[in-house]
C-alpha positions as CSV (number, residue, x, y, z in Angstrom):
1,X,-7.8,1.0,-11.4
2,X,-6.4,3.7,-9.0
3,X,-9.7,3.9,-7.1
4,X,-9.7,0.1,-6.7
5,X,-6.1,0.3,-5.4
6,X,-7.0,3.0,-2.9
7,X,-10.2,1.2,-1.8
8,X,-8.2,-2.0,-1.2
9,X,-5.4,-0.2,0.7
10,X,-7.8,1.8,2.8
11,X,-9.9,-1.4,3.6
12,X,-6.7,-3.2,4.6
13,X,-5.5,-0.4,6.8
14,X,-9.0,-0.1,8.4
15,X,-8.9,-3.9,9.1
16,X,-5.4,-3.8,10.6
17,X,-6.1,-0.7,12.8
18,X,-9.8,-1.6,13.5
19,X,-11.0,1.8,12.2
20,X,-13.6,2.9,9.7
21,X,-12.3,2.9,6.1
22,X,-13.6,6.4,5.8
23,X,-10.9,7.6,8.2
24,X,-8.2,6.6,5.7
25,X,-7.6,9.4,3.2
26,X,-5.2,9.3,0.3
27,X,-3.1,12.0,2.0
28,X,-3.0,10.1,5.4
29,X,0.5,9.3,6.7
30,X,1.1,6.0,8.5
31,X,2.0,8.1,11.5
32,X,-1.4,9.9,11.5
33,X,-3.0,6.4,11.3
34,X,-0.9,5.3,14.2
35,X,0.7,2.5,12.2
36,X,3.8,1.0,13.7
37,X,6.3,-1.2,11.9
38,X,4.4,-4.4,12.7
39,X,1.2,-2.9,11.2
40,X,3.3,-1.9,8.2
41,X,4.5,-5.5,7.7
42,X,0.9,-6.8,8.0
43,X,-0.3,-4.2,5.5
44,X,2.5,-5.1,3.1
45,X,1.9,-8.8,3.2
46,X,-1.9,-8.3,2.8
47,X,-1.4,-6.0,-0.2
48,X,1.2,-8.2,-1.9
49,X,-1.3,-11.0,-1.7
50,X,-4.3,-8.9,-2.8
51,X,-2.5,-7.6,-5.9
52,X,-0.3,-10.7,-6.5
53,X,2.9,-8.7,-6.5
54,X,6.1,-8.2,-4.5
55,X,7.3,-4.9,-3.2
56,X,11.1,-5.0,-2.6
57,X,12.2,-4.4,1.0
58,X,14.2,-1.3,0.2
59,X,11.1,0.3,-1.4
60,X,8.8,-0.9,1.3
61,X,11.0,0.7,4.0
62,X,10.6,4.1,2.3
63,X,6.8,4.1,2.2
64,X,5.3,6.5,4.8
65,X,1.8,7.3,3.5
66,X,-1.3,5.9,1.8
67,X,-0.4,7.9,-1.3
68,X,3.0,6.3,-1.3
69,X,1.8,2.8,-1.1
70,X,-0.9,3.4,-3.7
71,X,1.7,4.8,-6.1
72,X,4.1,1.9,-5.5
73,X,1.3,-0.6,-6.3
74,X,0.4,1.3,-9.4
75,X,4.0,1.3,-10.6
76,X,4.4,-2.4,-9.8
77,X,1.2,-3.3,-11.7
78,X,2.1,-1.1,-14.7
79,X,5.6,-2.6,-14.9
80,X,4.1,-6.1,-14.7
81,X,1.6,-5.3,-17.5
82,X,4.3,-3.8,-19.6
83,X,6.5,-6.9,-18.9
84,X,9.4,-4.9,-17.7
85,X,11.1,-4.6,-14.3
86,X,10.4,-1.5,-12.1
87,X,12.8,1.3,-12.8
88,X,14.7,2.7,-9.8
């Protein structure tokens, strides 16, 4: 599942920034990818729809990298599977 999450995240970023998905690495920061706040919102909406989840605003504001968003999606999906809310 983590590879599928990364693949979806990198494809979404590539689409938003109009770059090759190969340029998006797990360790890429949004700053390196030249993503501004509007790009971040577009990415968040697209990923929430793709994975059928909601990332709370306070968590979304703290995300600054591809690894961070992949990790947040993994946590959200694991919590949903376990049937429990995400722990702070």
